[in-house]
N, C-alpha and C positions, 0 to 999 in steps of 0.2 A: 770777781769769780771766786767762789769758795775753793779751798784746797780739797783734794780728794778725801783726805781724812775727815775734814769738817763735813763734807757732803755725805760721807758714809754715816757719820754720827747723826746728822740731821735726819737722814732717811730712816735709820734705825729707830730714832725717837718717834717719828711720825707713824711708823708701823706699829709701835707700841701703844700709840694714843688710843686707838679704838674708840670706845665709848667714854674715855677719860674717867673711868672709875678710879677711886682712890684706894683700892684694895692694895694691901702690901705686896702681893705677888706681882701685880701689874707694874707698880712703881719700882719694884726691885729690878725688873727687866729694863726699865727706862731710866735707871740711875746714871749718874755721871760716870763716864768712862775715863776721866782724866786723872784719877788717883786711886790709891788703894785704901784710902780712909785713914792712913797712919796719922798719929797725933804728934804735935810738936811739944807735947807734955810727957815725954818718955813713955808713951803707950798707955797712959792712964786715962781716966775719965776727963772729958773736956766739956765745959759749959761755954757755948758760943752765945755771946750777948748781941742782941739785935735792937737797934734804936730807930724807930720809925715815927712818922707823923700821919695824921688822918687815918684812913682805913685801907690798908694794903690787902687785908683779907687772908693772909697766909694761915693764921691760926684757925679762922672760921672755916676755911676750905679744907682743913685737915692736913695741910702740907707739912707743917712742923712734925706732927705725929708720924706721918709717913716717913719723913727723913730720919727721925730718931729710931724708927723700926729698922730702917736700912743700915743705920750706923749706931749700934747699941752703946758705943762708948761716948756718944754725943748727947748732950742736953741743950736745948735751945731756950734761952730766956729773953723774952721780948719786953721792951718798954716802948711807950708811944706817947706822943703829944698831939692833941687834937688839932691845934692851930699851927700851921706851918711857920708862920712868922715867929711865934714863940720858940718853936723847935730850932729854927735857923739861928736865932740869937743865942740860944743855949749852946748850940754846936760851935758857933764862932768863939764863944768864951772858952770852951773846952779845947778847941784846936789851938788857941793862943797859949793856953797853959800846958797843953800836952797831957793832961790827966782827965780821968773820968770818961774817956771815950769808949764806945762799944766796939766790939769786933767788926760789926757791920753797921754802917751809918747810911741812911737814905738821903738822897739829894733830889730836890724837885727840879724839873727841867729848866725852870726859870733861873735856877742858881748854878746850873752845870757849867756855864761859861765862866763864872767866877772861880769855880774849882779848877778848871783846866788852864785858865789864864793867870790866876793870881795865887792859887793855893796848891798847886801841883805838888809842892814839896811836902805837904801835909798828908798825902794819900799814897797808898801803895800803887806802884806800876804793876798792873795785873798781867802784863806780858811775861813776867818772871814765873808765873804759874801756868802759862800756856793759853792765856786769854786771846792772843792774836790768832789762834786757830779757829776762833768762833766767829770771825767777822762775817762770813757768809750766812750766818744764821739770823742776822738782825737786819732791819731796814737800814739802808745807807745813812739816812739822816740821823737815826738814833745812834748808830755806831760812831759817826764822825763827831757828834756833839760832845762825846765823853773822851775824845782822843786829842792829846796835845799836838802842837805843831811838830814836835820832835818824835811823835809816834808812841808816846806813853798812853796806855789805856787805863783810865782812872775809875771806870764804873761800867756796870752792865745794865742795860735798859730793862725795866720791869714791865712797862706798859706805855701806851700812848693814849691820847685823849680825843679821839674823833667825837664830834659833837652831834647832838640831836635835841629834840624838845620832848621832855617828859610832861605828861599832863594827867589830871584827875578826870576820868570820864564821868563820874557821878556829879561832880561840881559843874562841869560844862553842860551836862544834861539838865540839871536844875535851872541853869540860866538860859535854856533854850537854844544852846549852840550844838553844832554837830560834834560827834565823838569819833567818827571814823577817821583813822589815821591818814588815809589817802586824801580824803576830802579836806581835812585840816591842812595838810601839806599844800594843797592847791590854794586855799584861802589865805594862808600866811606864807606864800612863796617869797614875799619881800618883807622886810622889817616894818615898812609902812603898813602892809596888810596885817601883820601881827599886832601892831598897836591899834589898828582899826577894830580888829576882832576883840581886843582888850576893852575898848570903849563899849562894845556891845555887851560884853560880859559884865562890866561894871554897872550897867543900867539895870541888870536883872540878877546880879550875883547873890548867892546865899549870904546870910548874915555873917559878918566878920570874915569875909573871904575876899582876897584881892586877886588880880590877874596873874601877877608874878611875885616872887619872893622879895627881890630887891633889884634896884636898877644897877647895882654893882655887878650882879650876875649877868644882866643883859649886856652891859658894857664888855665884860670879860669874854663872853662868847662871841661877840661881834668882832673884837680885835683878833680873836683866834682864827678868823677867816682871812686874815691878811698875811702876806709874806713878810712885809716890813712893818713893824709897829713902832718900836722905841729906838732901834738902831738900824742903820743901813749896813750893807755888806762890808763896808770899810771900817766899821766900828764906831762911826760917828753917831752921836745922840741926836735923833731927829723927831722925837715924839711931839715936841711943841708945835712943829710946822707940818706934821704929817696929816694929809687930808683924811686918811682912813681913821686915825685916832679922833680927829675932829668930828667926823660923821658919827662914830660910836658914842662920843661924848654928847653930842646934840640929840641923838635919838634917845639916849638914856635920861637926859634931863627933861626931855619932852614927856617921857613916860612918868617921871616923878611929878611934874606939874599937873599931869592929867589924873593923878591919883590912882595909878594902876598898880602901884607897888604896896606890898604889905610892910615895907619899911623895916625889914629884918636884916641885921648884919649876918652874913653867912658865917657858919661855925659857932655862932653864939648859942647859949642855952635856949633862948627864945626861938631861934630859928629851928633848933632841933625839935622842940616841942610842937612847932607849927606843922610838922609833917603829919602827925596824928590828929591835929586839931582841924585840919582842912583850911588853913589860913591862906593858901594860895592855890590857884588852879593849874598854873603852868610853871615849869622850871627848866631853864636851859641846862642841858645835862650832857657832859662828856660821859663816855662809857663807864669810867670809874665811879660815877655818881650813883649808878644803879645799886651797888652794894650798900652805899650809905643810905639811900632811900629805904631799902629793905630793913636796915638796922634801926632806923628812926621811926618809920611808919609801922613796923611790926606785922604780925600776921593779919591784923585787922585791915591792912592796906592792900592785901593781895587781891588782884582782880579789879581794883579801883583805879590803878595806874595804867597808862599806855604810853607808847613812844611813837613820834612821827618825825619826819625829815625836818631839818632845821631851816628856818627862814634865811634867805640871802645866800645860800650856797654852803659848801662844806668848809669845815674848819677844825682846828685842834685846840684843846684846852688841857694843858697839863701833860702828865707823864712823869716818870721818876727813874732814878738810878739807884743801884746798890753799890756802895763803895766800901773799901777796907782802909781805915786810917793807918798811917805808919805807926801810931802809938798803940794799935790793937795788940792784944795779948796772944791771940790765936789766929795769925794771919792766914796760914795755909788752910786751916779748917774753915775759916770764914770765906775764903775764896771758893772752896769746894761747895759750901752751902749756897752761895749766891749764884754759882754756875748752875747748880741743880734747880734752884727756884726760878731762874730765868730761862731754863731749857724749854723747848716747844711743848712737851707733854704737860709740864706744870703750868705754863702760861695758858694753855688751852683749858685746862681744868679750872683754873682761877677765873677765866672769863665766864665759863658756864655756871660757875657757882656764885661769883661776886660781880661780874660785869667788867672787870679790868681788861681792856682790849689789848691783845698781845703786841709786843714790839718784835717778836720773833716771827720771821717770815714762814717758818714751818708750821707754827701754830695758827696763823691767820687762815690758811687754807682749810684747816681742820674745823674751824668754827663758823664757816660760811653759812651753814644751814641751821645754826643754833636759834632756838626760840626761848622765851622766858615766860612761864605761866604766871609769875607774879605780876608781870606787866601785860596781862591780858593776852598772852601768847604772842607778843610782838616778835617779829623776825629780827632779833637783835644782831645776829651774825650778818645779815644782809644790810641792815640800816647802818650799823657802825662800820662794816666792811667797805661799803660804798663811800661813806664819808672819809674813811682813812685813805682810800685810793685817790679821792679828789681833793683832799686838803692840801694847801700849799706847804712847801718845805719852808719853815719859818726861820728868819734870821734871828739868832739869839745873841743878846748882848750881855756884858758883864753885870749890869745892874737891872736887867729886865724886871725881876721880881720887885725890886725897890720902887721902880717907876710905876709899875702896875698897882702896887699897894697904896701909893700916895694918891693915885687917881681914883681908885675905888673908895678910899677914905673921904676924898672930896665929894664924891657922889653921895655918900652917906650924909654929908652935911646938907646937901640939896634936898634929899628926900625926908630927912628926919628933923632938920632944924630950920628948913625954909631958906637957907642961904642962897643967894642969887647964883646962877651958873657962872657968871663972870667972876664974882668974888671967890667962889669955890675953885675955879680953874687957877686963879692966882695963888690960892693957898696950896693947890697941888704942885704948882711949879716951885714954890718956895720949899715945900716938903721934899721934892726931888733933889733940890740943891743941897739941902741939909743932909739928906740920906746918903748921897754919893760923894759929897765933898767938892 
């Protein structure tokens, strides 16, 4: 149950949300009430450095500019790395050395257990800035994942990743397949149905176009539908004998053998170019992928994409946290920024602009009726909202991301090199052993 103070703050922010315009006056009214904006640099100008991976969308949605307008003494400088694996490796190096860290560092949900269980001493306990008052504003699973056993809060959730299926209506039409989102959801209600429809697409597909981008993305979205994937609730590594992981692996290798994949490694330059080239017709997509699609496909893709319910039931893929390293130069200002960025008004605005689905309970209600003209007017608030409600609360392990990366790397061997599924699985297990020690 949220405190009365937290409840009042949440209610005030929701009233402020309205149409979620990013005008300065609106956001001034919805600004953080937790501080007076004082600097830890003797009242001078402060540059808050923010280091991210992928596409968080803060700059694109105008949130940095709005915050700087509310806080004239603050300048926000963002750096980002497209590939999360590269980002995490770099972050680990800097954490070990204690230098080169930004004031705000993002952490992917698959890494957050590593932070809370193994690296808590490297990050600020945000309770010292009042973060404990915010608990009622976040989904319980999001909040608990960034909280240590002794109650330290090490990050605030930015978003969650309820899943759906994005697809190109023009390509499906050319292949003689239905394009209505409700009809497609019925036809691919199961993953077997999804692959069967893919076989039909392959038979009449436009030149140089495959059914999906990669079997790695298929695998990832499938295991996102499971409560237990790589670890069980006791912290035991179970991926090698988990029937759910086996089913996702077998379905993905079946898709590779059937030639349904464009054989593109996600986040690679070739994958990015494929969005505008029409190299694949369907893409398993968590909510945060919408902004990425818009960025890669550009204006020419508007109205060609649509979104339907995911085969096999609801799931979650991804989500992130904003943290403040202990070595940060401007800890207090960094906390004030991440509190503001993750508040309901800003999360709702980001969803409507970029598709990042809120982790804030106050924002979720505000986006329930949202639609997206880029995706053919798809009711994104309803589709992703329903998925978020039905998705299982996943068990997160210390090395979740390492295990996932090794398995998707092995799937790439199957689809791109023709490695047998048996050999690739053996390689994945060896990779996991080397990665986690």
